PyMOL commands that place a pseudoatom at each C-alpha (Angstrom):
pseudoatom trace, name=CA, resn=MET, resi=1, chain=A, elem=C, hetatm=0, pos=[3.797, -145.233, 321.856]
pseudoatom trace, name=CA, resn=GLU, resi=2, chain=A, elem=C, hetatm=0, pos=[6.847, -146.658, 320.118]
pseudoatom trace, name=CA, resn=THR, resi=3, chain=A, elem=C, hetatm=0, pos=[9.310, -148.522, 322.313]
pseudoatom trace, name=CA, resn=ASP, resi=4, chain=A, elem=C, hetatm=0, pos=[12.755, -146.938, 322.516]
pseudoatom trace, name=CA, resn=LYS, resi=5, chain=A, elem=C, hetatm=0, pos=[15.081, -149.003, 320.313]
pseudoatom trace, name=CA, resn=THR, resi=6, chain=A, elem=C, hetatm=0, pos=[18.044, -148.730, 322.681]
pseudoatom trace, name=CA, resn=LEU, resi=7, chain=A, elem=C, hetatm=0, pos=[15.967, -150.106, 325.548]
pseudoatom trace, name=CA, resn=VAL, resi=8, chain=A, elem=C, hetatm=0, pos=[14.820, -152.999, 323.376]
pseudoatom trace, name=CA, resn=ILE, resi=9, chain=A, elem=C, hetatm=0, pos=[18.367, -153.777, 322.248]
pseudoatom trace, name=CA, resn=VAL, resi=10, chain=A, elem=C, hetatm=0, pos=[19.674, -153.714, 325.819]
pseudoatom trace, name=CA, resn=ASN, resi=11, chain=A, elem=C, hetatm=0, pos=[16.832, -155.934, 327.065]
pseudoatom trace, name=CA, resn=ILE, resi=12, chain=A, elem=C, hetatm=0, pos=[17.578, -158.462, 324.325]
pseudoatom trace, name=CA, resn=ALA, resi=13, chain=A, elem=C, hetatm=0, pos=[21.366, -158.263, 324.678]
pseudoatom trace, name=CA, resn=ILE, resi=14, chain=A, elem=C, hetatm=0, pos=[21.396, -158.883, 328.439]
pseudoatom trace, name=CA, resn=PRO, resi=15, chain=A, elem=C, hetatm=0, pos=[19.836, -162.380, 328.356]
pseudoatom trace, name=CA, resn=VAL, resi=16, chain=A, elem=C, hetatm=0, pos=[22.026, -163.287, 325.369]
pseudoatom trace, name=CA, resn=LEU, resi=17, chain=A, elem=C, hetatm=0, pos=[25.086, -162.205, 327.369]
pseudoatom trace, name=CA, resn=ILE, resi=18, chain=A, elem=C, hetatm=0, pos=[23.899, -164.161, 330.430]
pseudoatom trace, name=CA, resn=ILE, resi=19, chain=A, elem=C, hetatm=0, pos=[23.537, -167.284, 328.297]
pseudoatom trace, name=CA, resn=ALA, resi=20, chain=A, elem=C, hetatm=0, pos=[27.000, -166.775, 326.793]
pseudoatom trace, name=CA, resn=LEU, resi=21, chain=A, elem=C, hetatm=0, pos=[28.541, -166.350, 330.259]
pseudoatom trace, name=CA, resn=SER, resi=22, chain=A, elem=C, hetatm=0, pos=[26.652, -169.343, 331.675]
pseudoatom trace, name=CA, resn=ILE, resi=23, chain=A, elem=C, hetatm=0, pos=[27.656, -171.877, 329.035]
pseudoatom trace, name=CA, resn=PRO, resi=24, chain=A, elem=C, hetatm=0, pos=[31.273, -172.185, 330.295]
pseudoatom trace, name=CA, resn=LEU, resi=25, chain=A, elem=C, hetatm=0, pos=[29.913, -172.725, 333.821]
pseudoatom trace, name=CA, resn=VAL, resi=26, chain=A, elem=C, hetatm=0, pos=[27.615, -175.521, 332.641]
pseudoatom trace, name=CA, resn=TYR, resi=27, chain=A, elem=C, hetatm=0, pos=[30.493, -177.256, 330.870]
pseudoatom trace, name=CA, resn=SER, resi=28, chain=A, elem=C, hetatm=0, pos=[32.880, -176.848, 333.824]
pseudoatom trace, name=CA, resn=LYS, resi=29, chain=A, elem=C, hetatm=0, pos=[35.288, -174.677, 331.844]
pseudoatom trace, name=CA, resn=VAL, resi=30, chain=A, elem=C, hetatm=0, pos=[35.697, -172.050, 334.578]
pseudoatom trace, name=CA, resn=PRO, resi=31, chain=A, elem=C, hetatm=0, pos=[38.185, -173.051, 337.274]
pseudoatom trace, name=CA, resn=PRO, resi=32, chain=A, elem=C, hetatm=0, pos=[37.897, -171.680, 340.806]
pseudoatom trace, name=CA, resn=ASN, resi=33, chain=A, elem=C, hetatm=0, pos=[38.798, -168.012, 340.709]
pseudoatom trace, name=CA, resn=GLY, resi=34, chain=A, elem=C, hetatm=0, pos=[38.117, -164.714, 342.407]
pseudoatom trace, name=CA, resn=TRP, resi=35, chain=A, elem=C, hetatm=0, pos=[35.743, -163.066, 339.930]
pseudoatom trace, name=CA, resn=TYR, resi=36, chain=A, elem=C, hetatm=0, pos=[33.696, -165.439, 337.724]
pseudoatom trace, name=CA, resn=GLY, resi=37, chain=A, elem=C, hetatm=0, pos=[31.293, -167.977, 339.170]
pseudoatom trace, name=CA, resn=PHE, resi=38, chain=A, elem=C, hetatm=0, pos=[29.557, -168.547, 342.490]
pseudoatom trace, name=CA, resn=ARG, resi=39, chain=A, elem=C, hetatm=0, pos=[32.274, -167.820, 345.044]
pseudoatom trace, name=CA, resn=THR, resi=40, chain=A, elem=C, hetatm=0, pos=[31.725, -168.742, 348.658]
pseudoatom trace, name=CA, resn=PRO, resi=41, chain=A, elem=C, hetatm=0, pos=[34.017, -170.450, 351.150]
pseudoatom trace, name=CA, resn=LYS, resi=42, chain=A, elem=C, hetatm=0, pos=[32.022, -173.632, 350.574]
pseudoatom trace, name=CA, resn=THR, resi=43, chain=A, elem=C, hetatm=0, pos=[32.286, -173.586, 346.768]
pseudoatom trace, name=CA, resn=LEU, resi=44, chain=A, elem=C, hetatm=0, pos=[35.961, -172.702, 346.927]
pseudoatom trace, name=CA, resn=SER, resi=45, chain=A, elem=C, hetatm=0, pos=[36.631, -175.536, 349.388]
pseudoatom trace, name=CA, resn=SER, resi=46, chain=A, elem=C, hetatm=0, pos=[37.120, -178.099, 346.618]
pseudoatom trace, name=CA, resn=ASP, resi=47, chain=A, elem=C, hetatm=0, pos=[37.193, -178.326, 342.859]
pseudoatom trace, name=CA, resn=SER, resi=48, chain=A, elem=C, hetatm=0, pos=[34.312, -180.793, 342.775]
pseudoatom trace, name=CA, resn=MET, resi=49, chain=A, elem=C, hetatm=0, pos=[32.123, -178.466, 344.868]
pseudoatom trace, name=CA, resn=TRP, resi=50, chain=A, elem=C, hetatm=0, pos=[33.070, -175.510, 342.654]
pseudoatom trace, name=CA, resn=TYR, resi=51, chain=A, elem=C, hetatm=0, pos=[32.219, -177.267, 339.386]
pseudoatom trace, name=CA, resn=ARG, resi=52, chain=A, elem=C, hetatm=0, pos=[29.039, -178.886, 340.688]
pseudoatom trace, name=CA, resn=THR, resi=53, chain=A, elem=C, hetatm=0, pos=[27.668, -175.660, 342.152]
pseudoatom trace, name=CA, resn=ASN, resi=54, chain=A, elem=C, hetatm=0, pos=[28.535, -173.538, 339.142]
pseudoatom trace, name=CA, resn=ARG, resi=55, chain=A, elem=C, hetatm=0, pos=[27.194, -176.111, 336.682]
pseudoatom trace, name=CA, resn=ILE, resi=56, chain=A, elem=C, hetatm=0, pos=[23.818, -175.970, 338.432]
pseudoatom trace, name=CA, resn=GLY, resi=57, chain=A, elem=C, hetatm=0, pos=[23.887, -172.179, 338.594]
pseudoatom trace, name=CA, resn=GLY, resi=58, chain=A, elem=C, hetatm=0, pos=[24.784, -171.923, 334.928]
pseudoatom trace, name=CA, resn=GLN, resi=59, chain=A, elem=C, hetatm=0, pos=[21.832, -174.140, 334.044]
pseudoatom trace, name=CA, resn=TYR, resi=60, chain=A, elem=C, hetatm=0, pos=[19.463, -172.033, 336.123]
pseudoatom trace, name=CA, resn=PHE, resi=61, chain=A, elem=C, hetatm=0, pos=[20.786, -168.833, 334.577]
pseudoatom trace, name=CA, resn=ILE, resi=62, chain=A, elem=C, hetatm=0, pos=[20.367, -170.165, 331.032]
pseudoatom trace, name=CA, resn=VAL, resi=63, chain=A, elem=C, hetatm=0, pos=[16.751, -171.115, 331.722]
pseudoatom trace, name=CA, resn=ALA, resi=64, chain=A, elem=C, hetatm=0, pos=[16.116, -167.753, 333.404]
pseudoatom trace, name=CA, resn=ALA, resi=65, chain=A, elem=C, hetatm=0, pos=[17.698, -165.859, 330.503]
pseudoatom trace, name=CA, resn=LEU, resi=66, chain=A, elem=C, hetatm=0, pos=[15.540, -167.764, 328.013]
pseudoatom trace, name=CA, resn=PHE, resi=67, chain=A, elem=C, hetatm=0, pos=[12.441, -166.842, 330.036]
pseudoatom trace, name=CA, resn=GLN, resi=68, chain=A, elem=C, hetatm=0, pos=[13.709, -163.274, 330.245]
pseudoatom trace, name=CA, resn=LEU, resi=69, chain=A, elem=C, hetatm=0, pos=[14.232, -163.109, 326.483]
pseudoatom trace, name=CA, resn=ALA, resi=70, chain=A, elem=C, hetatm=0, pos=[10.798, -164.590, 325.788]
pseudoatom trace, name=CA, resn=ALA, resi=71, chain=A, elem=C, hetatm=0, pos=[9.157, -162.173, 328.232]
pseudoatom trace, name=CA, resn=VAL, resi=72, chain=A, elem=C, hetatm=0, pos=[10.889, -159.185, 326.635]
pseudoatom trace, name=CA, resn=LEU, resi=73, chain=A, elem=C, hetatm=0, pos=[9.782, -160.244, 323.162]
pseudoatom trace, name=CA, resn=ILE, resi=74, chain=A, elem=C, hetatm=0, pos=[6.208, -160.887, 324.341]
pseudoatom trace, name=CA, resn=VAL, resi=75, chain=A, elem=C, hetatm=0, pos=[6.003, -157.509, 326.062]
pseudoatom trace, name=CA, resn=ILE, resi=76, chain=A, elem=C, hetatm=0, pos=[7.329, -155.734, 322.972]
pseudoatom trace, name=CA, resn=ALA, resi=77, chain=A, elem=C, hetatm=0, pos=[4.964, -157.586, 320.637]
pseudoatom trace, name=CA, resn=LEU, resi=78, chain=A, elem=C, hetatm=0, pos=[1.779, -157.707, 322.713]
pseudoatom trace, name=CA, resn=LEU, resi=79, chain=A, elem=C, hetatm=0, pos=[2.033, -154.828, 325.176]
pseudoatom trace, name=CA, resn=PRO, resi=80, chain=A, elem=C, hetatm=0, pos=[3.851, -152.007, 323.386]
pseudoatom trace, name=CA, resn=GLY, resi=81, chain=A, elem=C, hetatm=0, pos=[2.175, -149.389, 325.578]
pseudoatom trace, name=CA, resn=LEU, resi=82, chain=A, elem=C, hetatm=0, pos=[3.556, -151.042, 328.714]
pseudoatom trace, name=CA, resn=ALA, resi=83, chain=A, elem=C, hetatm=0, pos=[6.943, -151.939, 327.263]
pseudoatom trace, name=CA, resn=MET, resi=84, chain=A, elem=C, hetatm=0, pos=[8.723, -148.808, 328.446]
pseudoatom trace, name=CA, resn=PRO, resi=85, chain=A, elem=C, hetatm=0, pos=[7.730, -149.098, 332.124]
pseudoatom trace, name=CA, resn=LEU, resi=86, chain=A, elem=C, hetatm=0, pos=[8.098, -152.894, 332.255]
pseudoatom trace, name=CA, resn=LEU, resi=87, chain=A, elem=C, hetatm=0, pos=[11.460, -152.948, 330.503]
pseudoatom trace, name=CA, resn=GLY, resi=88, chain=A, elem=C, hetatm=0, pos=[12.781, -149.555, 331.561]
pseudoatom trace, name=CA, resn=TYR, resi=89, chain=A, elem=C, hetatm=0, pos=[12.289, -150.162, 335.267]
pseudoatom trace, name=CA, resn=GLY, resi=90, chain=A, elem=C, hetatm=0, pos=[13.799, -153.625, 334.991]
pseudoatom trace, name=CA, resn=ILE, resi=91, chain=A, elem=C, hetatm=0, pos=[10.678, -155.524, 336.061]
pseudoatom trace, name=CA, resn=VAL, resi=92, chain=A, elem=C, hetatm=0, pos=[10.610, -158.015, 333.185]
pseudoatom trace, name=CA, resn=PRO, resi=93, chain=A, elem=C, hetatm=0, pos=[14.380, -158.517, 332.964]
pseudoatom trace, name=CA, resn=THR, resi=94, chain=A, elem=C, hetatm=0, pos=[14.954, -158.903, 336.698]
pseudoatom trace, name=CA, resn=VAL, resi=95, chain=A, elem=C, hetatm=0, pos=[12.259, -161.326, 337.862]
pseudoatom trace, name=CA, resn=PRO, resi=96, chain=A, elem=C, hetatm=0, pos=[13.513, -164.491, 336.070]
pseudoatom trace, name=CA, resn=LEU, resi=97, chain=A, elem=C, hetatm=0, pos=[17.061, -163.879, 337.296]
pseudoatom trace, name=CA, resn=LEU, resi=98, chain=A, elem=C, hetatm=0, pos=[15.932, -163.369, 340.882]
pseudoatom trace, name=CA, resn=ILE, resi=99, chain=A, elem=C, hetatm=0, pos=[13.989, -166.613, 340.728]
pseudoatom trace, name=CA, resn=ALA, resi=100, chain=A, elem=C, hetatm=0, pos=[17.061, -168.406, 339.316]
pseudoatom trace, name=CA, resn=VAL, resi=101, chain=A, elem=C, hetatm=0, pos=[19.284, -167.080, 342.098]
pseudoatom trace, name=CA, resn=MET, resi=102, chain=A, elem=C, hetatm=0, pos=[16.767, -168.117, 344.781]
pseudoatom trace, name=CA, resn=MET, resi=103, chain=A, elem=C, hetatm=0, pos=[16.453, -171.610, 343.270]
pseudoatom trace, name=CA, resn=TRP, resi=104, chain=A, elem=C, hetatm=0, pos=[20.236, -171.870, 343.056]
pseudoatom trace, name=CA, resn=PHE, resi=105, chain=A, elem=C, hetatm=0, pos=[20.645, -171.000, 346.733]
pseudoatom trace, name=CA, resn=LEU, resi=106, chain=A, elem=C, hetatm=0, pos=[17.936, -173.454, 347.747]
pseudoatom trace, name=CA, resn=ARG, resi=107, chain=A, elem=C, hetatm=0, pos=[19.474, -176.221, 345.660]
pseudoatom trace, name=CA, resn=ILE, resi=108, chain=A, elem=C, hetatm=0, pos=[23.075, -175.811, 346.829]
pseudoatom trace, name=CA, resn=ARG, resi=109, chain=A, elem=C, hetatm=0, pos=[22.062, -175.550, 350.487]
pseudoatom trace, name=CA, resn=LYS, resi=110, chain=A, elem=C, hetatm=0, pos=[21.675, -179.334, 350.371]
pseudoatom trace, name=CA, resn=PHE, resi=111, chain=A, elem=C, hetatm=0, pos=[25.323, -179.921, 349.412]
for i in range(1, 111): cmd.bond("trace and resi %d" % i, "trace and resi %d" % (i + 1))
show_as sticks, trace
zoom trace
């Protein structure tokens, strides 16, 4: 069974977009705001907390997106028969991001 091209494009574009959105966080280019970054009362309490927390989160998201991209490419190349269910139901794309979010929460709890 041939993998749907739109599904493949979307599953490749999403990690690329996550990386592009995470780079400004890693380089502390996103000031505290109401819509972009990890916004909690604690992170918004000071600029240093905001930048530190979002730098770490951006790093985790970049690593997760790279794993996500690699997993998508591996599934497409090695498991074409399973590509539609694994990619279409969001299993492959979601797992690395969930792990990154959990690690981010665990890491910033110590601040």
